[in-house]
N, CA, C and O of each residue as an XYZ file, in Angstrom:
660
protein
N      89.753     77.249     88.271
C      89.900     78.281     87.260
C      88.606     78.481     86.500
O      88.449     79.479     85.797
N      87.683     77.551     86.630
C      86.412     77.685     85.925
C      85.644     78.888     86.440
O      84.868     79.486     85.694
N      85.842     79.256     87.704
C      85.151     80.401     88.264
C      85.798     81.693     87.786
O      85.112     82.708     87.664
N      87.108     81.683     87.509
C      87.839     82.895     87.129
C      87.350     83.508     85.835
O      87.246     84.731     85.736
N      87.048     82.692     84.846
C      86.650     83.230     83.544
C      85.331     83.981     83.605
O      85.265     85.098     83.093
N      84.271     83.433     84.204
C      83.031     84.212     84.268
C      83.191     85.501     85.072
O      82.571     86.511     84.741
N      84.001     85.480     86.106
C      84.220     86.691     86.885
C      84.945     87.731     86.041
O      84.609     88.914     86.095
N      85.939     87.301     85.260
C      86.652     88.229     84.388
C      85.712     88.795     83.329
O      85.762     89.983     83.011
N      84.870     87.946     82.796
C      83.918     88.394     81.787
C      82.931     89.393     82.398
O      82.599     90.401     81.775
N      82.471     89.113     83.599
C      81.569     90.021     84.294
C      82.268     91.346     84.596
O      81.675     92.417     84.467
N      83.517     91.260     84.995
C      84.295     92.481     85.261
C      84.446     93.331     84.014
O      84.306     94.552     84.073
N      84.733     92.693     82.882
C      84.856     93.433     81.622
C      83.527     94.083     81.254
O      83.503     95.216     80.773
N      82.437     93.383     81.473
C      81.111     93.933     81.178
C      80.810     95.129     82.076
O      80.264     96.131     81.614
N      81.162     95.030     83.347
C      80.940     96.143     84.272
C      81.756     97.357     83.844
O      81.249     98.479     83.843
N      83.024     97.135     83.478
C      83.877     98.242     83.023
C      83.269     98.901     81.788
O      83.231    100.127     81.687
N      82.804     98.099     80.868
C      82.220     98.643     79.643
C      80.951     99.440     79.948
O      80.739    100.507     79.372
N      80.117     98.937     80.837
C      78.872     99.638     81.173
C      79.147    100.931     81.933
O      78.431    101.917     81.753
N      80.157    100.938     82.765
C      80.494    102.144     83.509
C      81.128    103.185     82.592
O      80.880    104.381     82.741
N      81.942    102.733     81.648
C      82.655    103.660     80.766
C      81.789    104.155     79.614
O      82.104    105.183     79.015
N      80.722    103.461     79.293
C      79.902    103.830     78.141
C      79.308    105.234     78.250
O      79.358    105.963     77.260
N      78.745    105.667     79.395
C      78.240    107.041     79.460
C      79.332    108.094     79.224
O      79.093    109.118     78.585
N      80.514    107.827     79.742
C      81.628    108.745     79.513
C      81.990    108.793     78.037
O      82.243    109.869     77.494
N      82.018    107.655     77.393
C      82.328    107.593     75.972
C      81.244    108.293     75.148
O      81.549    109.002     74.189
N      79.989    108.094     75.523
C      78.895    108.757     74.794
C      78.968    110.269     74.958
O      78.685    111.004     74.012
N      79.339    110.742     76.131
C      79.492    112.174     76.344
C      80.609    112.722     75.454
O      80.456    113.771     74.827
N      81.736    111.999     75.406
C      82.850    112.436     74.556
C      82.441    112.426     73.093
O      82.821    113.323     72.340
N      81.676    111.431     72.681
C      81.216    111.357     71.289
C      80.317    112.538     70.954
O      80.483    113.163     69.907
N      79.372    112.850     71.825
C      78.444    113.946     71.530
C      79.180    115.284     71.498
O      78.879    116.131     70.657
N      80.133    115.483     72.395
C      80.916    116.724     72.372
C      81.766    116.804     71.111
O      81.921    117.876     70.527
N      82.311    115.676     70.698
C      83.162    115.663     69.505
C      82.348    115.943     68.253
O      82.832    116.620     67.346
N      81.139    115.445     68.184
C      80.310    115.665     67.000
C      79.919    117.142     66.865
O      79.742    117.627     65.748
N      79.783    117.845     67.958
C      79.333    119.231     67.928
C      80.471    120.228     67.747
O      80.210    121.384     67.414
N      81.709    119.830     67.950
C      82.849    120.727     67.840
C      83.491    120.551     66.470
O      83.944    119.458     66.129
N      83.533    121.642     65.671
C      84.050    121.564     64.295
C      85.514    121.123     64.260
O      85.874    120.222     63.503
N      86.351    121.755     65.074
C      87.770    121.410     65.073
C      87.966    119.939     65.429
O      88.710    119.228     64.753
N      87.303    119.486     66.484
C      87.433    118.109     66.934
C      86.923    117.149     65.868
O      87.525    116.107     65.607
N      85.806    117.519     65.262
C      85.197    116.675     64.234
C      86.130    116.562     63.029
O      86.326    115.470     62.494
N      86.709    117.694     62.600
C      87.523    117.713     61.382
C      88.898    117.092     61.579
O      89.380    116.373     60.704
N      89.532    117.358     62.711
C      90.929    116.949     62.873
C      91.136    115.753     63.796
O      92.223    115.177     63.817
N      90.111    115.369     64.560
C      90.286    114.252     65.482
C      89.421    113.062     65.093
O      89.886    111.923     65.129
N      88.177    113.308     64.723
C      87.276    112.196     64.410
C      87.459    111.659     62.994
O      87.566    110.449     62.798
N      87.494    112.540     62.019
C      87.469    112.087     60.624
C      88.754    111.387     60.155
O      88.649    110.367     59.474
N      89.966    111.880     60.481
C      91.165    111.178     59.977
C      91.275    109.720     60.428
O      91.557    108.860     59.593
N      91.065    109.399     61.717
C      91.128    107.971     62.084
C      90.014    107.155     61.424
O      90.212    105.990     61.079
N      88.838    107.778     61.250
C      87.730    107.059     60.608
C      88.061    106.759     59.149
O      87.812    105.656     58.665
N      88.622    107.741     58.456
C      88.991    107.518     57.048
C      90.089    106.457     56.951
O      90.049    105.607     56.062
N      91.063    106.500     57.855
C      92.131    105.503     57.839
C      91.585    104.113     58.153
O      91.962    103.137     57.505
N      90.700    104.019     59.144
C      90.077    102.740     59.486
C      89.294    102.202     58.286
O      89.362    101.013     57.977
N      88.548    103.092     57.607
C      87.773    102.689     56.428
C      88.714    102.196     55.327
O      88.443    101.177     54.691
N      89.813    102.909     55.102
C      90.773    102.518     54.069
C      91.353    101.138     54.390
O      91.440    100.285     53.507
N      91.755    100.910     55.659
C      92.328     99.610     56.053
C      91.294     98.495     55.908
O      91.609     97.402     55.439
N      90.070     98.779     56.312
C      89.012     97.767     56.244
C      88.724     97.384     54.797
O      88.632     96.197     54.484
N      88.582     98.352     53.923
C      88.299     98.074     52.517
C      89.475     97.364     51.875
O      89.285     96.422     51.106
N      90.690     97.803     52.180
C      91.890     97.176     51.613
C      91.964     95.707     52.048
O      92.302     94.843     51.238
N      91.653     95.417     53.312
C      91.685     94.041     53.813
C      90.611     93.201     53.129
O      90.862     92.055     52.753
N      89.421     93.765     52.968
C      88.356     93.019     52.286
C      88.726     92.735     50.843
O      88.461     91.646     50.334
N      89.334     93.704     50.183
C      89.757     93.503     48.790
C      90.830     92.419     48.726
O      90.823     91.595     47.812
N      91.736     92.415     49.673
C      92.792     91.411     49.702
C      92.206     90.018     49.918
O      92.622     89.059     49.267
N      91.243     89.905     50.829
C      90.623     88.614     51.127
C      89.838     88.101     49.929
O      89.844     86.905     49.638
N      89.168     89.007     49.242
C      88.367     88.607     48.076
C      89.201     88.533     46.801
O      88.656     88.296     45.723
N      90.510     88.730     46.907
C      91.438     88.641     45.787
C      91.141     89.714     44.729
O      91.274     89.459     43.532
N      90.752     90.874     45.157
C      90.527     91.999     44.260
C      91.669     92.988     44.490
O      91.938     93.380     45.625
N      92.326     93.379     43.428
C      93.376     94.375     43.555
C      94.690     93.838     44.061
O      95.536     94.611     44.511
N      94.888     92.530     44.000
C      96.159     91.952     44.435
C      97.217     92.021     43.345
O      98.412     92.050     43.638
N      96.800     92.045     42.143
C      97.759     91.895     41.037
C      98.458     93.204     40.697
O      98.830     93.416     39.543
N      98.641     94.059     41.646
C      99.369     95.295     41.423
C      98.513     96.381     40.810
O      99.028     97.443     40.461
N      97.239     96.147     40.671
C      96.366     97.183     40.124
C      96.247     98.280     41.164
O      96.072     98.006     42.351
N      96.337     99.469     40.734
C      96.219    100.591     41.644
C      94.752    100.994     41.703
O      94.285    101.818     40.917
N      94.050    100.408     42.634
C      92.645    100.729     42.779
C      92.486    101.761     43.890
O      93.048    101.609     44.975
N      91.743    102.774     43.621
C      91.542    103.810     44.621
C      90.328    103.443     45.475
O      89.336    102.896     44.991
N      90.443    103.755     46.716
C      89.356    103.455     47.652
C      88.632    104.766     47.916
O      89.250    105.740     48.345
N      87.342    104.800     47.668
C      86.619    106.059     47.891
C      86.534    106.371     49.385
O      86.419    105.478     50.225
N      86.596    107.669     49.685
C      86.508    108.086     51.076
C      85.060    108.033     51.537
O      84.125    108.112     50.741
N      84.905    107.895     52.851
C      83.573    107.917     53.428
C      83.013    109.336     53.336
O      83.761    110.313     53.355
N      81.682    109.432     53.236
C      81.111    110.775     53.288
C      81.267    111.323     54.708
O      81.568    110.569     55.633
N      81.069    112.603     54.882
C      81.369    113.264     56.149
C      80.545    112.705     57.299
O      81.078    112.487     58.387
N      79.265    112.471     57.080
C      78.414    111.960     58.166
C      78.850    110.569     58.614
O      78.926    110.286     59.810
N      79.134    109.708     57.644
C      79.565    108.347     57.985
C      80.924    108.385     58.677
O      81.159    107.637     59.626
N      81.820    109.255     58.205
C      83.141    109.353     58.819
C      83.031    109.876     60.246
O      83.736    109.410     61.141
N      82.134    110.858     60.457
C      81.952    111.387     61.814
C      81.382    110.304     62.724
O      81.825    110.154     63.863
N      80.417    109.561     62.238
C      79.809    108.495     63.045
C      80.833    107.406     63.378
O      80.927    106.959     64.521
N      81.603    106.982     62.357
C      82.630    105.960     62.575
C      83.706    106.479     63.515
O      84.159    105.755     64.403
N      84.120    107.736     63.326
C      85.141    108.321     64.198
C      84.644    108.434     65.634
O      85.396    108.194     66.579
N      83.365    108.803     65.795
C      82.795    108.890     67.138
C      82.746    107.516     67.795
O      83.026    107.383     68.986
N      82.389    106.494     67.018
C      82.385    105.125     67.571
C      83.797    104.683     67.944
O      84.005    104.063     68.987
N      84.772    105.006     67.080
C      86.161    104.668     67.402
C      86.610    105.397     68.669
O      87.296    104.822     69.514
N      86.220    106.662     68.791
C      86.573    107.428     69.987
C      85.937    106.801     71.233
O      86.586    106.657     72.269
N      84.667    106.435     71.114
C      83.983    105.806     72.255
C      84.646    104.514     72.666
O      84.863    104.272     73.853
N      84.971    103.676     71.688
C      85.657    102.416     72.006
C      87.047    102.684     72.575
O      87.515    101.964     73.456
N      87.703    103.726     72.064
C      89.019    104.089     72.592
C      88.939    104.538     74.037
O      89.797    104.195     74.850
N      87.902    105.308     74.359
C      87.718    105.745     75.749
C      87.467    104.537     76.650
O      88.047    104.430     77.731
N      86.608    103.639     76.205
C      86.325    102.432     76.994
C      87.594    101.600     77.167
O      87.879    101.105     78.258
N      88.350    101.453     76.082
C      89.598    100.693     76.145
C      90.593    101.377     77.084
O      91.268    100.710     77.869
N      90.682    102.705     77.003
C      91.596    103.450     77.876
C      91.239    103.284     79.342
O      92.118    103.109     80.187
N      89.951    103.340     79.642
C      89.521    103.157     81.032
C      89.847    101.741     81.504
O      90.311    101.546     82.628
N      89.602    100.760     80.645
C      89.907     99.371     81.014
C      91.405     99.190     81.243
O      91.816     98.528     82.197
N      92.219     99.780     80.367
C      93.673     99.680     80.538
C      94.101    100.373     81.827
O      94.968     99.874     82.544
N      93.498    101.516     82.120
C      93.820    102.222     83.363
C      93.490    101.392     84.590
O      94.280    101.320     85.531
N      92.324    100.769     84.576
C      91.928     99.926     85.708
C      92.863     98.727     85.831
O      93.272     98.357     86.932
N      93.195     98.129     84.699
C      94.110     96.983     84.715
C      95.486     97.396     85.238
O      96.086     96.687     86.046
N      95.983     98.546     84.774
C      97.288     99.027     85.251
C      97.237     99.304     86.750
O      98.179     98.988     87.476
N      96.143     99.892     87.208
C      95.986    100.150     88.641
C      96.031     98.847     89.428
O      96.696     98.765     90.461
N      95.327     97.831     88.944
C      95.312     96.541     89.638
C      96.691     95.889     89.644
O      97.106     95.313     90.650
N      97.401     95.980     88.519
C      98.746     95.392     88.455
C      99.669     96.092     89.445
O     100.422     95.442     90.170
N      99.605     97.419     89.470
C     100.449     98.176     90.397
C     100.080     97.843     91.838
O     100.957     97.676     92.686
N      98.782     97.747     92.111
C      98.334     97.425     93.470
C      98.819     96.043     93.885
O      99.263     95.855     95.017
N      98.736     95.074     92.972
C      99.193     93.719     93.294
C     100.702     93.687     93.519
O     101.187     92.992     94.413
N     101.451     94.449     92.697
C     102.904     94.484     92.881
C     103.275     95.107     94.222
O     104.177     94.626     94.908
N     102.572     96.185     94.598
C     102.837     96.807     95.895
C     102.479     95.857     97.033
O     103.188     95.782     98.037
N     101.382     95.137     96.868
C     100.971     94.169     97.885
C     102.021     93.062     98.014
O     102.385     92.662     99.120
N     102.498     92.579     96.873
C     103.523     91.532     96.888
C     104.834     92.059     97.465
O     105.527     91.350     98.194
N     105.172     93.309     97.134
C     106.396     93.909     97.658
C     106.307     94.046     99.176
O     107.274     93.762     99.883
N     105.158     94.476     99.676
C     104.975     94.601    101.123
C     105.074     93.237    101.793
O     105.664     93.101    102.864
N     104.484     92.219    101.144
C     104.560     90.868    101.697
C     106.014     90.398    101.750
O     106.445     89.814    102.744
N     106.771     90.656    100.674
C     108.183     90.273    100.649
C     108.973     91.022    101.718
O     109.838     90.446    102.378
N     108.668     92.320    101.887
C     109.364     93.097    102.919
C     109.041     92.561    104.310
O     109.923     92.477    105.165
N     107.786     92.201    104.538
C     107.408     91.634    105.829
C     108.123     90.305    106.078
O     108.605     90.045    107.181
N     108.183     89.469    105.042
C     108.886     88.189    105.183
C     110.366     88.411    105.452
O     110.962     87.712    106.271
N     110.968     89.394    104.759
C     112.386     89.679    104.958
C     112.626     90.212    106.370
O     113.617     89.861    107.011
N     111.719     91.056    106.848
C     111.840     91.578    108.215
C     111.730     90.430    109.218
O     112.467     90.395    110.203
N     110.814     89.493    108.973
C     110.669     88.344    109.860
C     111.938     87.487    109.841
O     112.410     87.046    110.889
N     112.483     87.257    108.653
C     113.721     86.473    108.532
C     114.865     87.179    109.248
O     115.659     86.542    109.939
N     114.949     88.510    109.079
C     116.010     89.263    109.767
C     115.850     89.176    111.277
O     116.841     89.037    111.995
N     114.611     89.257    111.772
C     114.409     89.155    113.225
C     114.791     87.757    113.724
O     115.362     87.610    114.804
N     114.467     86.722    112.917
C     114.867     85.360    113.302
C     116.386     85.224    113.320
O     116.943     84.604    114.226
N     117.061     85.802    112.323
C     118.521     85.736    112.284
C     119.121     86.463    113.484
O     120.079     85.985    114.093
N     118.547     87.632    113.823
C     119.038     88.358    115.005
C     118.840     87.539    116.269
O     119.722     87.481    117.127
N     117.694     86.915    116.379
C     117.401     86.084    117.558
C     118.356     84.894    117.630
O     118.829     84.538    118.709
N     118.639     84.281    116.482
C     119.588     83.155    116.445
C     120.966     83.630    116.876
O     121.656     82.943    117.630
N     121.371     84.807    116.400
C     122.684     85.343    116.796
C     122.729     85.622    118.298
O     123.732     85.336    118.952
N     121.650     86.179    118.845
C     121.591     86.435    120.283
C     121.667     85.128    121.074
O     122.384     85.035    122.071
N     120.921     84.123    120.617
C     120.940     82.829    121.304
C     122.310     82.161    121.183
O     122.768     81.516    122.127
N     122.962     82.308    120.041
C     124.304     81.747    119.862
C     125.281     82.409    120.832
O     126.097     81.747    121.474
N     125.172     83.737    120.917
C     126.040     84.460    121.850
C     125.772     84.027    123.284
O     126.708     83.794    124.050
N     124.498     83.919    123.651
C     124.144     83.495    125.014
C     124.639     82.073    125.272
O     125.121     81.770    126.363
N     124.520     81.207    124.273
C     124.997     79.826    124.429
C     126.514     79.795    124.631
O     127.022     79.059    125.476
N     127.229     80.606    123.842
C     128.693     80.653    124.006
C     129.080     81.212    125.371
O     130.040     80.755    125.993
N     128.315     82.212    125.832
C     128.588     82.786    127.147
C     128.364     81.746    128.248
O     129.164     81.631    129.176
N     127.251     80.979    128.132
C     126.981     79.929    129.119
C     128.036     78.833    129.039
O     128.448     78.294    130.066
N     128.473     78.501    127.837
C     129.518     77.494    127.668
C     130.817     77.950    128.336
O     131.511     77.159    128.976
N     131.131     79.225    128.176
C     132.339     79.759    128.817
C     132.218     79.689    130.334
O     133.163     79.291    131.015
N     131.061     80.071    130.866
C     130.843     80.001    132.316
C     130.913     78.559    132.818
O     131.456     78.290    133.889
N     130.360     77.640    132.032
C     130.400     76.223    132.415
C     131.839     75.722    132.463
O     132.216     74.998    133.385
N     132.641     76.103    131.475
C     134.052     75.679    131.492
C     134.785     76.267    132.692
O     135.614     75.596    133.305
N     134.484     77.518    133.027
C     135.138     78.131    134.173
C     134.722     77.440    135.468
O     135.548     77.197    136.348
N     133.422     77.124    135.574
C     132.962     76.397    136.764
C     133.612     75.016    136.840
O     134.004     74.572    137.919
N     133.726     74.345    135.708
C     134.375     73.030    135.681
C     135.824     73.163    136.126
O     136.305     72.339    136.905
N     136.527     74.183    135.648
C     137.919     74.397    136.071
C     137.998     74.673    137.576
O     138.879     74.171    138.274
N     137.052     75.485    138.050
C     137.041     75.789    139.495
C     136.793     74.516    140.315
O     137.416     74.307    141.356
N     135.876     73.672    139.832
C     135.609     72.423    140.551
C     136.856     71.549    140.572
O     137.222     70.994    141.609
N     137.512     71.432    139.400
C     138.751     70.624    139.377
C     139.826     71.234    140.280
O     140.583     70.510    140.928
N     139.889     72.549    140.318
C     140.898     73.198    141.180
C     140.582     72.925    142.642
O     141.492     72.640    143.421
N     139.316     73.006    143.035
C     138.928     72.736    144.422
C     139.189     71.264    144.751
O     139.708     70.950    145.822
N     138.830     70.360    143.831
C     139.101     68.936    144.074
C     140.607     68.699    144.211
O     141.046     67.922    145.058
N     141.375     69.362    143.386
C     142.827     69.205    143.451
C     143.359     69.728    144.791
O     144.248     69.116    145.384
N     142.831     70.833    145.259
C     143.262     71.385    146.538
C     142.885     70.452    147.689
O     143.648     70.266    148.637
N     141.673     69.863    147.580
C     141.243     68.931    148.626
C     142.148     67.701    148.630
O     142.528     67.221    149.698
N     142.491     67.198    147.476
C     143.388     66.024    147.404
C     144.754     66.394    147.939
O     145.387     65.592    148.626
N     145.210     67.571    147.644
C     146.540     67.979    148.124
C     146.558     68.090    149.649
O     147.557     67.751    150.283
N     145.457     68.564    150.239
C     145.395     68.679    151.688
C     145.338     67.287    152.331
O     145.903     67.079    153.405
N     144.663     66.343    151.686
C     144.593     64.999    152.227
C     145.928     64.308    152.134
O     146.297     63.544    153.026
N     146.644     64.559    151.091
C     147.912     63.908    150.868
C     148.986     64.492    151.820
O     149.875     63.757    152.250
N     148.924     65.700    152.129
C     149.926     66.329    153.013
C     149.802     65.776    154.430
O     148.700     65.630    154.958
N     150.949     65.472    155.037
C     150.888     64.975    156.416
C     150.556     66.107    157.398
O     150.846     67.280    157.159
N     149.972     65.722    158.446
C     149.592     66.691    159.451
C     150.544     66.702    160.558
O     150.379     67.468    161.507
């Protein structure tokens, strides 16, 4: 398992490096589009900023005592930059999740095919066993008939010897 971790880490790095140009393209397009900038980038950035500041205040024991402290909003440039970074990380995360889901589905299909192949092999073995059982019973029946015929012939021979001439 010691080999598995570095390979997983390398795989994550490769995914991030491959997805980064796509994320940067999405970020640059989002920064230039007013609608996207106003309604897609800024609200998550402002919410992220609010959560981050609230958590820092909680950790530093500021504003815990029920004081209603207002958190100032980020200026537009900072919010756009933070929102673009969040979008980029979201794109990278989405691509990684997609690749992971693809791999899980591929492994399940591979395992399902393996199970189907094993079941087909088991069914063929069961069919072969049934055929051999039938053939064995048929041979057993023929053997009993031959044994009866031999006893009948022996009985006839004894009867002919016993009869006077």
